[in-house]
N, C-alpha and C positions, 0 to 999 in steps of 0.2 A: 507876546500879546497878553495884556492884563486880563486877569480872570474876572468874568462877569459876576456882579453881585447877585447872590441867590435870593429870590423872592419866595414868600410863602406860597404864592400861586405858581404852579408849574407853567412853563411856556406852552407846552403842548400835551394834550391828552390823546393817547392812541387807543382807539376802540377796536377790539378784536372779538368778533362774533364767532363762536366755536361750536362745531358739531362734527365729531368723528373725523378729525384731520390728522391723526397720528399716522406716520412719524413726521409729517411735514410741519406740524405745530412746533416741534422743538427748534427747528431752524428758524421759524418765524420769530419765536420768543427770544432766541439768542441774538437775532439781528436787531431786536428792539432794545434789550438791556445793554447791548454793545454800541449803541449810537454815540457818535462823537459829541453830541450836544450835552451829554452827561446825564446821569440818572437824577441829579438834583433838579434838573430843568424839565423832567419828563415824568409823566404819569401814564401807566398802562392799565386800562380797564378792560378786562376779559370776561365775557359772559359765556358760560358753558350752557348751551341750549339742549340739555338732556342727552349728552353724548353717551354712547354705549360701548365705546372703546376706552382707551387709556387717556383720552384728552383731558377729562376732568382732573385726574390724578396728576397729570403733567402740569396743568395750571396751578394746582395747589403746591407742587414742588417749587415752581418758580416764585410763587407768593411767599413761601417760607424762606427762600434764598434772598429775595429782594423785598422785604416787607414794606419798605418806605416808597416803593415804586410800583409794585404790581398789586392791583386789586382784582379779586376774583368773585364773580357772582354765579351761583348755580341755579338753574331753573328748569322746569319741565319743558320738553320739546315743543316748540311752537310751529314747526313746519317750514321755517325759512329764516333768513338772516335779518329780517326787518325788526322783529320783536326784540331780540337780544341787542341789536344796535340802538334801538330806542331806550332800552333799559340802561345801557351804558351812558347815553347822553344825560340821563337824569342824575348821574353821580359824577360826571366829568367836571373838572374844575379849571382846566387849562385855559390860557388865553386863546389858544387855537385847538381845534380838534382834527384828528387825522384818522382815517379808516383804512384798515388793512385786512385782506382775506387771510384766514388762519392757515392756509396752505401756501401763502406767498411769503416773501421776505424783502427787506430793505437793504440798500447800499449803506455803508457805515456812516456816511456824512449826509444822508438824505434829509433828516429832520433839521439838522443845523443849517443846511443850505436853504430849505424852504422857509423856515422861520425867519432867517436873515433877509430873504427876498421880501416876505410879507412886511416885515418891520421897515425895510428901506423904502418900499414903494407904497405903503399903506394899502396893501392888497387884501381883499376879503376872501379871495380864493387863489390858491397857488397849485398849479399842476406840475408835478415833478416828472421827469422823463421815465417812461415805463418801457420795459422790454418783456417779451415772452420767453419762457424756457420750456423744454421738453415738448416742443411743438405747439405751444400756446400762441395764438395769434393776437398781436396788439397793434392797432393802427398807429403808424409812425408819423403821419404828415404834420401833426402839431409840434413835433419835437425836432424840426429842422434847425431851429435856432431859439435861444432864450429870448423872451419878450416880456417887458414889464407891464404891458397893457394890451391884452387881446380881447376881441369881442366874440360873443357867442354867435354873432350873425354874419361875420365875414372871415371866419377862420375854420380850421378843421376841428374846433372844439366839439361840435355836435357829434363827431365820430369818436369822442373820448368822454363818454358820459358816466363812467363808473364813479363811485364815490371815493375812490382811492386818491384823494386830494387833501390839501390842507385848507380848512375852513375857519374863518374867524368865528369864535364861539358866540360873540356878541351878536353877529348877524344871524346865527342859527337860532338863538333864543329870542331875538327881537321879532323874528318872523315865525317863530314856533315851528321851525322846520323839523319834520319827522318822516319816518319811512312808513309807507302804507303796508299794513301787516296782512292784508288779504291778497298780496301778490307773491306767488311762489318764486317767480324769477323777475328780474328787472326792477325790484323795489327801490334800488338806489337811484334810478333815473329821475323820478319826480323830485326827489330831494336835491340831486345835483342840478337839474334844470332850473328849479326855482332859485337855488342859491346863486347860480350864474346870472339869472334875470335880475335878482335883487342886488347883486354885488356892485359896489362902486368901482372896483378894479379887479381884473383877473390877470394873473401873471403866469408865465411858463418858465420853468428851470429845465433847460434842455442840454446843458453842458456837463451834466453829471447824471449817471443812471441811478435814479432814486428807488425804483420799484421793480422787482422781479416777479412777474406773474407766472405761476407754475401750473402746468396742466398735469394732473395726477396720472400716474402710470395706468390706472384703470379708467381714466376719463370720468371719474365720479364727481367732478365739480358740478354744482347744481345747475349751471348753465347748460351742461351737456346732458343732463338727465331729463329735463322737462319735455313733455310730449307736444305735438303740434298744436292741439287746441288750447292747452295751457299757455303756450307762448303767444298764440293769437289773442287770447283774452288779455294778457298782460300788455301786449303791444297796443291794443285798443285803449286800455286804461291810460297808458303813458301818453298816447297821442291826444286823447280827449283832455287829459289834464293840461298838457302843453298848450292846447288851443284855448284853454281857459285863462292862461297866463299872458299870452301874446296875441295881439290883434292880428286878424287876417292880413296877409300881405307878404312882401319879400322876407321879412324877419321870421315869420312863422314858417314860410317855405324853407328857409335856410336850415331850420332845426328839423322839420319833419322830413326833409329829403333823406336824412339819415335813416329814418324808420322805414321808408319805402325801399331804400337801398339795402338795408340789412334785415331788420326784423320781419318785414312782410315778404321780401324776396326769398329769405331762407325757408319760408313755408312752402314755396313752390320750386324746390330744387329737385335733384335727380331722384330722390326717394318718393316724391309725390305720386307718380303713377302707380306705385305699389300699395298705396294706402287704401283703406276701406272706402267704398264709394260714398258712403254717407259722410265720412270724415272729409273727403275731397269736396263735397258740396258745402259743408259747413265752413271749410277754409275759404272757398271762393265767395261765399255769402259774407263772411267777415271782412275779407279784403275788399269786397264790393262796397260795403257800407263805408269803410274808411276812405276808399278812393272817391266815392261820391261826395264825401265831406271835404277831403283835403288834397285830392290829386289834381292840383292846379296845372295850367299849361306850363308854368315855370318849372314845377317839379317833374312833370312828364318829360319835357325836353332836356332836362338835366340828367335824367337816367340814361344809362347805356341801353342800346336797342334790345338786348337780350332780356334784361330785367323789365324794360318798359312793355314789351310784348306780353310777357307772362302776367304782369299786373293788369294790363288791359283785358286779356282773355279771362282772367279770374273775375274782374269787375263785371264782365259781360255774362258770367256764369257758363262760359264755354268750356266745360270740364274736358270733353273729348279732345278739342283742339289744343287745350293747354297740355294735356298728357302727350299728344303728338308732337307739340313744339319742344317739349323737354326731351323726349326720346329721340327726336331727329338729330339732337346734338350729341347724344351718347351712343348712338348706333349709326353706322353709315357715314356718309360724307357731310351731312348737315345741309341747311338751306343755302340756296344760291343768292347772289346779289343781283339786283336789277338796276341798271343805270338808265335813266330816262329824264330828258329835259334838264340836265344838270343836277338832278337829285339821285340819291342812292337809297334803295330799299332792300331790306333782307326779306326774302320770300318765305317767312315762317308760315305754318298752317294758319288759315283764316285770312291771309292777305288777299284783299279784293274779293272776298267771298260774300255771298248774300247773307250768310250767317257765319259769324256774329256781326258782320257789317261794320267793322272797325275802320276809322279813317286811315288813309295812307300814312299820316304822320306818326301813328303808333309804330310803324315798321321802318321809319326813316332813320338813316345814319346821319348823325350830326358830327360831334367831335369824338365819336366812339373809337375805341381800338378794336377793329374787326379782324385782327391778325388771326385769331383762332378760327373764325368762320372761313377765312381764305385758306388757311393751312389744311383744315379738315377736307375741303373740297378740291385740293390740288392733287393731281394724279399723273404719274408718268405713264404714258401710253406706249412709247417706243423710243429706243435710242440706238444709234449705230455710228460707225465711222464711214466717211466718204473720202477716199484717197485718190489723188490725181498727181501722179508723178511723185515729186518730193514734198508735196503739200498734203495736209490732212485736215478734214473738217469734222467737228462733232455735230451730229444731227440728233435732235430730240423733239418729240411730240408730247406736249404737256396739256392736260385739261385743267382749266381754272374755273371756279364757280362764279363766273360773272357773265351776265347776259345784257342785252339791250344795246345802248349806244356805246359799244366797246371802244370806239375810236377815242372817246374822251378818257379812257382808262390808261392810255399809254402803256399797254401791256408789252413787256419785253422779257426775253430770256437772256441771261448773262452768265458768264463764267467769272466768278468773283473770288479774289484771293483774300484770305483772312477769315478767321472763325467768327461766327455770330456770338454776341454776348450771351452769357448764361441766362440772362433775364428773358431771352426769347425762347428758351427751351419749353416752358410750360405751354405757351400758346402755339408754338411751332412756327413762329415768325415774329416780325416786329414792324412798327412804323419807323421809318428812318428819323434820326434826330432833326429837329428844326434847323433849316439852313444847309443841310447836307445836299450836295450836288453830285449827280451821276454823270460820268462821261458818256459821250454818244455811244449807242450800242454798236457792237461789231457783228458783221455778218448779215444774213438775210432772215427776216422774220415775217411770217404771215399769220393771220388770225381768221378763224372761221367758226361759225356757231356749231356747237356739238349737236350730234344727231338727236339727242333726247330733248333739246331745247333748254337744258338747265345749266349750260356752261359754254365756254369758249375753248376751242382747241388752238393752241399756239404751236406752230412749227418753226423751228429755228435751225439755221446752219451757221455754225460759228467756227471760223478757221483758228487753228492752234498756232501759237508762236513758238519759236525754238528757244525754250527756256526751261529751267527746272522749277516746277511750281505745283501746288495743290490748289485746285480751283473748285469752289462750291458751285453747283448748278442751281441757280436761283431765278425765281420769277419776280418781277417788279411791276407793281400796279399803282396807279394814281386813283385813290378813292377818297371822296369827300375832303379834299384839301390835304391829304397825307399820302406819302409814297410808302408802300408796304414792300418789305423784302421777305419773300417766302422761299425757304429752301425746298427743293423738289425731293419728295420722299421716294425711296427706292426699295424699301423692304419687300421681299418676295417678288421683286421684278427682275427679269433676266438682264444682265449687263453684257455689252459687246466684249468680245475677247480683246486682250491687249494687242496693240498694233505697233510695228516698227515703221518709222518714217524719217524723212530728212536726208536720204541718200546714204551711200555706203561710206563716204568719207567722214561723216559726223552723224551717225544714226541716233535717233531719239525713240523713246518708248512712250506710248500713250496708253493709259488705262482708265477705265471707269469702274468705280467700286462704290459700295454702300458702306458708310462709316458707322461707328458705334452708336450714333444717334439716329440711324436709319435714313441718312441723307446722301444723295448722289454727289460724289466728288470725282472730278477728272484730274488725273495726275500726269504730268509730263516730266521727263528726265532724260539727260543725255546717257546713252547706253554705255559708251566707252569714254571715260574722261580723257582729255588730251594728255599726251605723254608728259609734256612739261608740267602739267598740273599734278600728275601722279608723282613726279620726282619731287616737286615742292612739298607734297603731302608727306612723302617719306622723310624728307629733310626735317620738316616741322615735327614729325612724330619722333625723330631722333632726339629731340630735346626732352622728351618724356620717357624714353627708354635708353638703355645703354647700348650704343653701337661702338664698334671698335674704331679707332681713328682712321684705319685703312679704309673701312667701308664708307665712313662719312666723307673722306677725301675723294673717293671714287665717285660718289654721287654728285659731289660738287663739281668735279671735272666734267661729268656727263652733261649737267645742266649748262655749264659754260660753253661746251661744244655746240649744244642745241641753239643757244643764243647766237653764237658766232655764225652759224650757217643760216640763221633766220628761219628755222623750222617752225611752221605754223601748226596749230592744233589740227587743221583739216588735212595735214599731211599724213596723219595716222591711218594706217590701213586696218580694216576689220580683219581679225585673225581668222583665216580659213585654211590653215595649214602652212601659209607663208609667214616669214618672219617680218616683224616691224623693222623699219630703218632705225 
């Protein structure tokens, strides 16, 4: 490939705002000077924001090693990444500018790939694929495929608003884009949002991992340090800024949905009930102001029911009900689901209560994944074997957290072969994939309201087939257009003793156990394998170990005689002192 002509203007200026990020800074800088784009096409502008560790000295070391590539500026601490990023923009000269966290690092071809994409498609913004390391979460929906032209309003881009992107510097300077220096966290969002609003084209490079976002071992990244009220103030500033850029309507909703889903919802998570009462009130008041201004019907209905209820309770100032709604999911079985007139509601605190008087729609299930709610409220009440002659039935009584018109839920209990995917582990269940079909249920099933009125008891009698299998005991429910598969939990529950069945000629053993994930599994297996099967097994194993020719020949003759007399597996007698034929 011919070498690109070198221009006096670098292709890309990489901005690194630095504050106390050793030893991560070294890997960051090494990943930059080692970029495949080449140092002649690259400019690194690093601003030390008053570091008190060795970060400043490490920057100076790299500047001495690569004087034509690395520029270092030292300044007093400003309290956040905005001021050093703005300082770097004043001296950047590249056609494009790229921002990287000083504790993160790039893939070797990252800049080359993103600059090539921008040049090919005329992109003003290019988003390279990002992944998290050391437990750092990075939203992945935007990176399903490369795309030369994505929109801020109908893609997952609003959930990827960090400034770790390639921006055309002419766009940045034409619109005088800078970072607000009064925001301790989230100062990159106003910059990124406005750049995406102003951009002629936004592209995604998803076929190469460009960026590795690192969560420090001590979780000291600035995002993880900020307190609740600081994050609330920054979220409000971002949302108000965005509303000043985009007219009210579906486009604004598409962007602000992210902030109700993440920034505001994270303020009312599991740690909220333990906060000081005054802090709780201030958080609810802040969320209430933003909800009054921007919580449209479109955003409300797009939120999952769990987040929606918490935002609505905060908006109403119902601090006690909000605390109860949160703790109801962290302790005990959680709220039940009410099926009524074709609709499904989760009965969180405040549902149909005079105070706070929220509409039912706040509690309604739309396209939500409610596997977690269903799993938390599913309980094994009793299980046993019922044996009639050579037949055996597994009987189980299971409570599920569904009330109301339960006939529409199609609740069944089944013995299902095959493990659930690992993706179902966190919630404790899953909605079945679209188009998945279940066979007709086997056995007898009855459903009755639970005595406390907060659930339904499902009684099932399922006959076992003569086969060797491991079968998960699972509940299936049709909820709001989805069929949910919920494994029945059995931890700390008594299991029936193993039972022999199937007759003396071909006995089977049935057992019910709790597996390593706390789920009930029924196993069936033939107790004594047929004699012919055992002979074949020995013959097969002889291929793997040394048997004398005499032994191998004797085994072969025995199998031949069995075939000649037509001996069937059922002819084997259970050893009770007598010999087998």
